[in-house]
C-alpha positions as a printed NumPy array, in Angstrom:
array([[-16.023,   1.956,   1.433],
       [-16.824,   4.395,  -1.346],
       [-14.144,   3.591,  -3.868],
       [-14.618,   6.181,  -6.639],
       [-13.05 ,   8.969,  -4.596],
       [-10.222,   6.654,  -3.635],
       [ -9.746,   5.807,  -7.29 ],
       [ -9.472,   9.423,  -8.306],
       [ -7.141,  10.317,  -5.461],
       [ -4.753,   7.391,  -5.835],
       [ -4.601,   7.73 ,  -9.6  ],
       [ -3.683,  11.363,  -9.191],
       [ -1.047,  10.497,  -6.603],
       [  0.477,   7.698,  -8.656],
       [  0.679,   9.877, -11.709],
       [  2.294,  12.682,  -9.787],
       [  4.687,  10.425,  -7.918],
       [  5.904,   8.215, -10.71 ],
       [  5.84 ,  10.397, -13.792],
       [  6.963,  13.898, -14.61 ],
       [  4.113,  16.398, -14.664],
       [  4.357,  16.853, -18.441],
       [  3.926,  13.075, -18.976],
       [  0.422,  13.031, -17.488],
       [ -1.775,  12.947, -20.543],
       [ -4.987,  14.848, -21.036],
       [ -6.637,  11.538, -21.925],
       [ -6.002,  10.124, -18.485],
       [ -7.174,  13.302, -16.804],
       [-10.373,  13.176, -18.826],
       [-10.911,   9.489, -17.942],
       [-10.513,  10.247, -14.241],
       [-12.825,  13.26 , -14.584],
       [-15.384,  11.048, -16.326],
       [-15.261,   8.558, -13.452],
       [-15.395,  11.339, -10.878],
       [-18.491,  12.785, -12.54 ],
       [-20.157,   9.415, -13.064],
       [-19.721,   8.365,  -9.446],
       [-20.615,  11.842,  -8.15 ],
       [-17.426,  11.958,  -6.112],
       [-17.234,  15.687,  -5.471],
       [-20.803,  16.155,  -4.176],
       [-20.927,  13.502,  -1.438],
       [-19.735,  15.021,   1.839],
       [-19.336,  11.54 ,   3.364],
       [-16.29 ,  11.053,   1.128],
       [-14.341,  13.876,   2.739],
       [-13.675,  12.204,   6.091],
       [-10.343,  10.695,   6.97 ],
       [ -8.58 ,   9.26 ,   3.92 ],
       [ -7.999,   5.576,   3.383],
       [ -4.893,   5.588,   1.216],
       [ -3.608,   9.129,   1.381],
       [ -2.885,   8.949,   5.102],
       [  0.213,   6.878,   4.289],
       [  1.446,   8.913,   1.335],
       [  3.249,  11.587,   3.349],
       [  4.596,   9.242,   5.972],
       [  8.301,   9.833,   5.345],
       [  8.889,  10.383,   9.034],
       [  6.916,   7.301,  10.116],
       [  8.086,   4.696,   7.615],
       [ 11.378,   3.894,   5.961],
       [ 11.553,   3.782,   2.168],
       [ 11.148,  -0.007,   1.958],
       [  8.105,   0.177,   4.206],
       [  6.651,   3.008,   2.092],
       [  7.166,   0.929,  -1.029],
       [  5.407,  -2.031,   0.582],
       [  2.482,   0.206,   1.585],
       [  2.233,   1.546,  -1.957],
       [  2.42 ,  -1.955,  -3.426],
       [ -0.396,  -3.097,  -1.149],
       [ -2.409,   0.025,  -1.95 ],
       [ -2.1  ,  -0.747,  -5.653],
       [ -3.235,  -4.329,  -5.015],
       [ -6.28 ,  -3.086,  -3.12 ],
       [ -7.027,  -0.651,  -5.951],
       [ -6.843,  -3.513,  -8.414],
       [ -9.517,  -5.355,  -6.416],
       [-11.638,  -2.198,  -6.09 ],
       [-11.448,  -1.468,  -9.815],
       [-12.213,  -5.086, -10.697],
       [-15.291,  -4.954,  -8.479],
       [-16.39 ,  -1.657, -10.012],
       [-15.863,  -3.086, -13.49 ],
       [-18.044,  -6.09 , -12.672],
       [-20.848,  -3.989, -11.228],
       [-21.269,  -1.248, -13.802],
       [-23.519,  -1.519, -16.831],
       [-22.405,   1.638, -18.657],
       [-19.987,   0.543, -21.396],
       [-18.177,   3.873, -21.55 ],
       [-17.576,   3.777, -17.801],
       [-16.438,   0.154, -18.106],
       [-13.843,   1.225, -20.683],
       [-12.689,   4.043, -18.396],
       [-12.374,   1.74 , -15.397],
       [-10.518,  -0.826, -17.495],
       [ -8.102,   1.846, -18.739],
       [ -7.356,   3.107, -15.232],
       [ -7.048,  -0.437, -13.919],
       [ -4.545,  -1.27 , -16.67 ],
       [ -2.543,   1.822, -15.71 ],
       [ -2.49 ,   0.794, -12.055],
       [ -1.421,  -2.753, -12.944],
       [  1.366,  -1.329, -15.125],
       [  2.504,   0.926, -12.275],
       [  2.733,  -2.025,  -9.931],
       [  4.605,  -4.166, -12.446],
       [  6.984,  -1.359, -13.407],
       [  7.923,  -0.126,  -9.963],
       [  7.231,  -2.919,  -7.5  ],
       [  8.713,  -6.23 ,  -8.574],
       [ 10.122,  -6.977,  -5.168],
       [  9.44 ,  -9.867,  -2.855],
       [  6.432,  -7.999,  -1.504],
       [  4.071, -10.882,  -2.184],
       [  6.312, -13.301,  -0.311],
       [  6.622, -10.827,   2.534],
       [  2.852, -10.37 ,   2.627],
       [  2.32 , -14.137,   2.793],
       [  4.858, -14.421,   5.591],
       [  3.269, -11.583,   7.553],
       [ -0.161, -13.17 ,   7.178],
       [  1.235, -16.451,   8.491],
       [  2.743, -14.652,  11.491],
       [ -0.519, -12.819,  12.209],
       [ -2.405, -16.106,  12.01 ],
       [ -0.236, -17.797,  14.658],
       [ -2.233, -18.998,  17.635],
       [ -0.272, -17.286,  20.391],
       [ -2.239, -19.204,  23.033],
       [ -1.025, -22.565,  21.694],
       [  1.537, -24.174,  24.009],
       [  3.59 , -25.588,  21.114],
       [  3.781, -22.132,  19.515],
       [  4.797, -20.63 ,  22.849],
       [  7.522, -23.241,  23.388],
       [  8.869, -22.767,  19.861],
       [  8.903, -19.004,  20.441],
       [ 10.984, -19.457,  23.59 ],
       [ 13.339, -21.801,  21.735],
       [ 13.884, -19.19 ,  18.988],
       [ 13.931, -16.143,  21.269],
       [ 17.683, -15.537,  21.545],
       [ 18.481, -15.722,  17.794],
       [ 15.47 , -13.51 ,  16.998],
       [ 16.55 , -10.973,  19.603],
       [ 20.141, -10.974,  18.327],
       [ 19.088, -10.544,  14.68 ],
       [ 16.716,  -7.734,  15.609],
       [ 19.468,  -5.992,  17.529],
       [ 21.827,  -6.386,  14.562],
       [ 19.26 ,  -4.905,  12.139],
       [ 18.548,  -2.05 ,  14.519],
       [ 22.221,  -1.187,  14.789],
       [ 22.634,  -1.274,  10.998],
       [ 19.696,   1.093,  10.659],
       [ 21.222,   3.544,  13.134],
       [ 24.614,   3.339,  11.384],
       [ 23.007,   4.199,   8.055],
       [ 21.698,   7.488,   9.328],
       [ 18.21 ,   6.516,  10.446],
       [ 17.606,   7.392,  14.091],
       [ 15.584,   4.375,  15.02 ],
       [ 14.813,   3.362,  18.528],
       [ 16.762,   0.234,  19.346],
       [ 16.544,  -2.012,  22.323],
       [ 19.582,  -1.842,  24.492],
       [ 20.663,  -5.155,  25.926],
       [ 20.874,  -5.125,  29.677],
       [ 24.055,  -6.606,  31.006],
       [ 24.164,  -8.151,  34.424]])
C-alpha cells in the first residue's frame, strides 16, 4: 500500500467534509503539498488505480448514515496507523513535523466527530468473524438463538422501512 497518496486524498476529503471551505487554512494545504511533493505522489502512475478509501466516500446509496460514519471512523483509525508508521520511518525532520501535524488533525477529527460505540462494535464484529462456524457447539448455540435473532432482525428491518429507507427485508413465510 502506498500511503502518501491516501494521506493526501483523505486529508482533503476530511477537510472538505467536516469544515466549511473558508476554514481550510493555507498552512494545512501547504503541509499536504509538502508531503505530496516529498513522497512524489503525483508522478507515480501506480497510485492512480482503484482507490482504497475514496471508494466508500460517495456510498450514500449503498450504506446508511450510521454505516458511513463507522466506515469513516475506521478509515481514520487506519490513517492513524499509516501516519504513525510513516512518522517512524522518515528521517527528514521537516517531513516528520508535517506528518505529526496531519496526524494530530486526523486524531482531532476522530475525537470531535466520532465518539460513538464504534470501538465496541468493531470488537464485537471481530469476535463474530472469528467464530469457528464448523464447531458443533457454535452450531448448536446458533440454532438455539436462531428464532430471537430472526425476530429482532425482522423488527429492525421493518423499522428501517418505516423510517423511509427502502431496505430489502425478509418476509416470513407462513404455513
